[in-house]
TORFI-461462 format. One line per 5 residues: their letters; for each residue z, y, x of C-alpha. Coordinates in Angstrom, 3 decimals. Layout:
BEGIN
A) Z Y X; ...
This chain:
BEGIN
MKILI) 103.129 -51.860 -92.432; 105.771 -53.774 -90.540; 106.757 -56.851 -92.536; 109.851 -59.026 -92.162; 109.749 -62.473 -93.815
IGSGA) 113.044 -64.338 -94.029; 112.884 -68.130 -93.869; 111.553 -70.965 -91.724; 109.610 -73.486 -93.807; 106.034 -74.205 -94.764
KEYSL) 105.981 -71.540 -97.488; 107.057 -68.937 -94.921; 104.269 -70.208 -92.660; 101.685 -69.764 -95.432; 103.104 -66.397 -96.452
AKLIS) 103.179 -65.019 -92.905; 99.679 -66.253 -92.135; 98.280 -64.657 -95.297; 100.055 -61.332 -94.848; 99.131 -61.104 -91.166
QYENT) 95.460 -60.956 -92.254; 95.878 -57.884 -94.482; 94.341 -54.646 -93.194; 97.506 -52.663 -93.979; 99.709 -55.028 -91.935
SLVFV) 100.502 -53.948 -88.394; 103.260 -56.418 -87.449; 104.764 -59.511 -89.051; 108.248 -60.710 -88.088; 109.691 -63.995 -89.389
APGNE) 113.390 -64.834 -89.121; 114.002 -67.448 -87.944; 110.478 -68.845 -88.403; 109.308 -71.908 -86.473; 107.182 -72.734 -83.443
AIAEF) 103.988 -72.945 -85.488; 104.560 -69.538 -87.105; 105.053 -68.083 -83.607; 101.329 -68.601 -82.957; 100.405 -65.648 -85.215
ANCID) 103.670 -63.798 -85.988; 106.794 -62.670 -84.153; 109.636 -65.123 -84.716; 113.152 -63.674 -84.489; 116.118 -65.862 -83.611
IKADN) 118.268 -64.827 -86.567; 119.299 -67.363 -89.209; 118.317 -66.660 -92.798; 121.940 -66.457 -93.967; 122.958 -63.971 -91.254
IEELT) 122.210 -61.008 -93.482; 124.169 -58.443 -91.452; 122.145 -59.124 -88.306; 118.919 -59.145 -90.331; 119.834 -55.738 -91.746
DFAKA) 120.466 -54.367 -88.255; 117.141 -55.782 -87.059; 115.255 -54.225 -89.989; 116.811 -50.832 -89.265; 116.145 -50.967 -85.531
NEIDL) 112.520 -52.044 -85.995; 111.752 -49.707 -88.920; 110.658 -52.540 -91.218; 108.572 -51.245 -94.137; 108.985 -54.316 -96.335
AIAAS) 111.283 -57.329 -96.120; 110.536 -60.463 -98.152; 113.341 -62.973 -98.732; 111.620 -66.329 -99.144; 114.791 -68.197 -98.147
EKAIE) 117.131 -69.154 -100.958; 120.058 -69.033 -98.514; 119.325 -65.369 -97.804; 119.115 -64.610 -101.524; 122.383 -66.451 -102.235
NNIAQ) 124.076 -64.426 -99.494; 123.009 -61.228 -101.294; 120.569 -59.894 -98.732; 118.965 -57.720 -101.421; 122.131 -55.739 -102.049
LFNEA) 122.847 -55.245 -98.353; 119.295 -54.047 -97.646; 119.349 -51.744 -100.681; 122.658 -50.200 -99.593; 121.163 -49.585 -96.146
GLTIF) 118.148 -47.806 -97.668; 115.761 -50.610 -96.689; 112.932 -51.919 -98.846; 113.284 -55.586 -99.740; 111.538 -57.852 -102.220
APTAE) 114.236 -60.169 -103.523; 116.633 -60.471 -106.457; 120.314 -59.723 -105.935; 122.603 -62.729 -105.616; 124.087 -61.951 -109.035
AARIA) 120.680 -61.843 -110.756; 119.499 -64.952 -108.899; 122.468 -67.055 -110.008; 120.350 -68.308 -112.912; 118.190 -69.938 -110.235
TSKSI) 120.679 -70.853 -107.503; 123.314 -72.540 -109.689; 122.293 -75.213 -112.174; 125.489 -74.888 -114.215; 125.109 -71.116 -114.560
SKKFM) 121.448 -71.608 -115.376; 122.246 -74.070 -118.171; 124.886 -71.783 -119.703; 122.487 -68.843 -119.445; 119.734 -70.737 -121.266
YKTKI) 122.134 -71.826 -123.978; 123.380 -68.257 -124.513; 119.885 -66.741 -124.645; 118.466 -69.592 -126.756; 115.874 -70.433 -124.107
PAPKF) 114.538 -73.916 -124.976; 116.104 -76.532 -122.708; 117.188 -80.192 -122.856; 120.665 -80.946 -124.196; 123.191 -80.939 -121.347
GIFDR) 126.828 -81.225 -120.337; 128.623 -79.716 -117.324; 131.613 -81.555 -115.863; 134.140 -80.956 -113.095; 136.003 -84.219 -113.710
ENMAA) 134.596 -87.681 -113.098; 136.170 -89.355 -116.127; 134.814 -86.721 -118.529; 131.312 -87.057 -117.063; 131.455 -90.845 -117.296
DYARK) 132.608 -90.682 -120.922; 129.680 -88.358 -121.781; 127.259 -90.685 -119.979; 128.620 -93.701 -121.895; 127.685 -92.066 -125.206
SKYPL) 124.297 -90.707 -124.061; 120.763 -91.873 -124.699; 118.782 -93.239 -121.766; 117.108 -92.399 -119.454; 119.697 -89.757 -118.499
VVKTD) 119.283 -87.106 -115.795; 122.218 -86.491 -113.436; 122.210 -83.371 -111.221; 124.475 -81.553 -108.832; 125.162 -77.857 -109.270
SHLHG) 123.431 -76.880 -106.019; 119.795 -75.839 -106.255; 118.946 -75.890 -102.551; 117.822 -79.511 -102.259; 115.603 -81.341 -104.714
QNVYI) 116.958 -84.765 -103.824; 120.141 -84.137 -105.834; 118.444 -85.093 -109.106; 118.763 -88.663 -110.379; 117.021 -90.245 -113.361
CDNFK) 119.243 -93.094 -114.552; 117.880 -95.894 -116.751; 121.251 -97.136 -118.000; 124.967 -96.352 -118.062; 125.781 -98.617 -115.120
IAKRV) 123.470 -96.646 -112.829; 124.607 -93.292 -114.217; 128.269 -94.189 -113.705; 127.655 -95.176 -110.091; 125.743 -91.946 -109.396
IEDLF) 128.509 -89.859 -110.991; 131.169 -91.663 -108.927; 129.185 -91.157 -105.706; 128.694 -87.458 -106.381; 132.362 -86.777 -107.031
DSKEK) 133.321 -88.941 -104.032; 131.078 -86.709 -101.902; 133.141 -83.697 -103.051; 130.681 -82.274 -105.581; 132.635 -79.789 -107.697
KVILE) 130.349 -79.938 -110.731; 127.926 -82.486 -112.134; 125.325 -81.752 -114.820; 124.159 -84.451 -117.246; 120.930 -83.690 -119.061
DYVAG) 118.776 -85.414 -121.658; 115.571 -86.848 -120.218; 112.419 -85.263 -121.654; 109.127 -87.155 -121.445; 106.086 -84.966 -120.912
QEFSY) 104.145 -82.945 -118.370; 106.169 -80.894 -115.920; 104.726 -77.704 -114.479; 105.963 -74.626 -112.657; 105.181 -71.145 -113.942
YVITD) 105.646 -68.071 -111.756; 105.974 -64.424 -112.708; 106.626 -61.317 -110.655; 109.051 -58.866 -112.210; 110.429 -55.392 -111.569
GYNAM) 113.533 -56.204 -113.601; 112.163 -55.059 -116.955; 108.485 -56.007 -117.028; 106.814 -59.139 -115.727; 103.319 -60.319 -114.927
PIASA) 102.126 -63.897 -114.492; 101.078 -64.933 -111.001; 100.095 -68.575 -111.357; 101.093 -72.048 -112.455; 101.296 -75.290 -110.511
VPYKG) 101.937 -78.956 -111.216; 104.484 -80.510 -108.819; 104.584 -84.131 -107.693; 108.249 -84.867 -106.942; 108.543 -88.660 -106.854
TLEGN) 108.261 -90.512 -103.557; 105.920 -93.104 -105.065; 102.510 -92.868 -106.715; 102.836 -92.243 -110.443; 106.016 -90.221 -109.762
GGLIT) 108.271 -93.232 -109.228; 110.930 -93.597 -106.572; 113.398 -90.929 -105.511; 113.116 -87.353 -106.795; 112.380 -84.882 -103.998
SGLGA) 111.807 -81.150 -103.632; 108.067 -81.810 -103.782; 105.477 -84.008 -102.080; 102.385 -82.308 -103.427; 101.051 -79.996 -106.095
YAPFY) 97.932 -78.563 -107.621; 97.194 -75.206 -109.205; 96.574 -73.964 -111.788; 98.028 -76.198 -114.522; 95.020 -77.337 -116.551
MIDRS) 96.679 -76.679 -119.941; 97.490 -73.014 -119.270; 95.734 -70.648 -121.671; 96.568 -67.320 -123.332; 98.373 -69.019 -126.194
LESRI) 100.655 -71.064 -123.928; 101.300 -68.063 -121.662; 102.254 -65.989 -124.690; 104.775 -68.649 -125.732; 106.261 -68.814 -122.228
FKEIV) 106.817 -65.070 -122.174; 108.168 -64.924 -125.735; 110.437 -67.979 -125.516; 111.534 -67.803 -121.859; 110.558 -64.836 -119.680
YPALD) 111.446 -61.917 -121.964; 114.759 -63.372 -123.211; 115.805 -64.044 -119.594; 114.861 -60.599 -118.267; 116.355 -58.812 -121.270
ELSKN) 119.687 -60.607 -120.876; 119.838 -59.951 -117.129; 119.007 -56.282 -117.658; 121.634 -56.003 -120.392; 124.190 -57.379 -117.927
NTPYI) 123.200 -54.713 -115.367; 121.741 -57.378 -113.079; 117.967 -56.792 -113.362; 115.910 -59.460 -111.616; 113.424 -58.011 -109.118
GILGI) 111.257 -60.582 -107.368; 109.375 -63.767 -108.105; 110.903 -65.905 -110.831; 109.758 -69.498 -111.015; 110.299 -71.582 -114.128
DIIID) 110.137 -75.390 -114.150; 109.015 -76.458 -117.624; 108.285 -79.750 -119.334; 105.910 -79.595 -122.282; 106.623 -82.648 -124.411
RNGNL) 104.297 -84.683 -126.597; 105.008 -82.405 -129.565; 104.077 -79.287 -127.600; 107.666 -78.070 -127.245; 108.666 -76.215 -124.078
NVIEF) 111.762 -77.446 -122.230; 113.036 -75.392 -119.303; 114.463 -77.568 -116.538; 115.458 -74.832 -114.109; 114.614 -71.445 -112.600
NPFFK) 113.593 -70.796 -108.986; 114.224 -67.579 -106.986; 110.871 -67.700 -105.130; 107.842 -69.947 -104.760; 108.818 -73.579 -104.202
EPDAQ) 107.357 -75.935 -101.646; 104.537 -76.914 -101.905; 103.630 -74.786 -104.952; 103.487 -71.794 -102.601; 100.629 -73.259 -100.581
CILDL) 98.494 -73.895 -103.702; 99.151 -70.470 -105.211; 98.751 -68.392 -102.051; 95.480 -70.222 -101.419; 94.156 -68.890 -104.759
LDENL) 95.607 -65.368 -104.689; 92.924 -62.664 -104.763; 95.205 -59.646 -104.328; 97.190 -58.019 -101.549; 100.567 -59.592 -102.225
TNIMK) 102.557 -56.970 -100.319; 101.136 -54.211 -102.540; 102.170 -56.136 -105.645; 105.663 -56.623 -104.239; 106.017 -52.914 -103.443
AAIAG) 104.913 -52.038 -106.990; 107.592 -54.372 -108.384; 110.264 -52.781 -106.190; 109.163 -49.297 -107.285; 109.153 -50.287 -110.964
SLVDD) 105.453 -49.496 -111.354; 104.157 -53.060 -111.682; 102.514 -52.785 -115.104; 101.299 -49.258 -114.332; 99.532 -50.306 -111.143
YFEIR) 98.202 -53.696 -112.245; 96.421 -54.882 -115.377; 96.526 -58.447 -114.055; 97.090 -60.338 -110.827; 93.742 -61.780 -109.879
LKPLF) 93.253 -65.355 -108.747; 90.121 -66.970 -107.377; 88.371 -69.035 -110.096; 89.168 -72.255 -108.259; 91.581 -75.183 -108.184
SASVV) 93.820 -75.833 -105.199; 95.538 -79.068 -104.174; 98.302 -79.580 -101.581; 99.488 -82.835 -100.013; 102.724 -83.106 -98.029
LNSGN) 102.695 -85.372 -94.981; 106.065 -86.940 -94.133; 107.295 -88.483 -90.906; 109.271 -91.576 -91.887; 110.921 -92.391 -95.195
YPSEG) 111.590 -88.905 -96.544; 114.036 -87.964 -97.991; 116.299 -90.676 -96.525; 115.199 -90.478 -92.893; 112.549 -89.078 -90.588
TYGSL) 110.941 -89.699 -87.218; 111.057 -87.295 -84.305; 108.802 -86.627 -81.322; 105.621 -88.291 -82.595; 102.455 -86.582 -81.363
ISGLS) 100.380 -85.050 -84.186; 96.626 -85.372 -83.707; 93.663 -84.034 -85.677; 95.114 -80.636 -86.618; 92.211 -78.538 -85.295
EAEEH) 89.646 -80.778 -86.989; 91.496 -80.656 -90.322; 91.890 -76.874 -90.137; 88.110 -76.512 -90.202; 88.143 -77.712 -93.826
SEISH) 91.627 -76.874 -95.133; 94.816 -74.866 -94.618; 97.619 -76.534 -92.680; 101.209 -75.313 -93.122; 104.037 -76.522 -90.870
FNTIK) 107.354 -77.748 -92.302; 109.121 -79.529 -89.449; 107.183 -79.526 -86.205; 107.986 -78.484 -82.659; 105.969 -78.333 -79.453
DSEGN) 106.390 -80.786 -76.593; 106.349 -79.864 -72.900; 102.546 -79.810 -72.926; 102.309 -77.479 -75.926; 101.277 -80.137 -78.449
FVTSG) 102.831 -80.287 -81.902; 105.131 -83.257 -82.567; 107.157 -84.288 -85.604; 110.754 -83.182 -86.082; 111.727 -85.240 -89.135
GRTLT) 111.242 -85.167 -92.899; 108.432 -83.223 -94.510; 106.120 -82.390 -91.617; 102.932 -80.681 -92.794; 101.280 -79.474 -95.984
VTANA) 97.509 -79.768 -96.231; 95.787 -77.548 -98.832; 92.177 -77.283 -99.995; 90.440 -75.582 -102.901; 87.237 -76.109 -104.873
STLEK) 85.600 -75.268 -108.191; 87.142 -78.349 -109.860; 90.434 -80.149 -109.410; 88.597 -83.390 -108.655; 86.691 -81.750 -105.807
AAQRV) 89.806 -79.990 -104.466; 91.646 -83.324 -104.356; 88.694 -84.961 -102.614; 88.568 -82.221 -99.986; 92.271 -82.225 -99.267
YESVE) 92.350 -85.994 -98.733; 89.307 -85.820 -96.459; 91.341 -83.419 -94.305; 94.462 -85.591 -94.505; 92.477 -88.521 -93.091
LISFD) 91.738 -86.468 -89.952; 95.470 -86.100 -89.157; 97.647 -88.822 -87.739; 101.117 -89.377 -86.291; 103.523 -92.311 -86.140
SMKYR) 105.137 -93.229 -89.476; 102.970 -90.733 -91.402; 103.397 -91.183 -95.139; 102.062 -89.276 -98.146; 101.237 -89.669 -101.804
KDIGK) 97.644 -90.609 -102.494; 97.453 -89.430 -106.109; 97.877 -85.629 -105.857; 95.442 -84.010 -108.253; 94.081 -87.411 -109.208
TILIG) 96.637 -88.535 -111.805; 97.879 -86.612 -114.830; 101.625 -87.174 -115.085; 102.024 -87.014 -118.879; 104.958 -89.177 -119.895
C) 106.535 -89.291 -116.433
């Protein structure tokens, strides 16, 4: 098969590397990809949101399966354009994915379908948002409507902080601001693959989003993760499907917008065992993807094709995972997310790759062909083992082999349980 993967980050790196090893894969193209992906796949200089040019490329190169890992491509409705052109693509339509790409639409959707979620308010006027915040309990979560960047989530300890955040967001031309009750508990991400009507679980992961150990500091898109979530069992999975997955898919199908693709669900399970949905995701998140793909014991492209054909539950009884734990640590160059360093030589990659998987976020090659940093999240290091403790030990042993100027990372991935954070 000829495969086209759309995106350029570390999850696209991991996805392309995995798929390139399948026996039924003949060629892997990644658009736009990055310089590290170009070492084992064909990178195409087409931006992820240029869906017309991507469609033309897929036609000209007789692509058998396209996979939209980029949220920008999904938002620009690449699925509909590919479908209209008679091309096979694994991605939800933009209309179906709105529950994942817009926080305000997601909140209204959850309220309508009675999916358990924290109490919230959506505001397009600063004074109304400030009045709601004044009467709220604290901590209070303030979010923008956009889903593309994780650093637009703020946990405010008091009204003074919340008011300043709200003012700053509206001053920066945000059209909508979401205020949400803070829920104490364990956050985890749960992923299913769906053909629009049926769904099967893939895996779960626990994200580490804070910039500081213990999940303090700024909220980011993710600085580490482990999989699977240790509390997942048949009973909890049954509740997730009954309370969240089936109501969501049924409502989308009823609206003639069936969701075909991977649906991620960020959930907090509180101290009373209640599920609270924070948001949906239209594909694997970073770095959840690295943990999950490291454990997958199936040909992912075959599963995707079954979902597109509507034969998912006919072809698969379950999606098999290796009986292991996987841990991923993100290495940053500089003070991510506020700033990053550029051009710093990265050493130790070949040594680390002997013991772990390395995925590239933001790296480029210098004139001598060596990888250097290009700001922000730089690399993800992933290792697996029979226990979470051992997986965490292995991943940090690999991390210690890598070095570059201003390298920073969390040192508690897989080592601390974040209940109450």
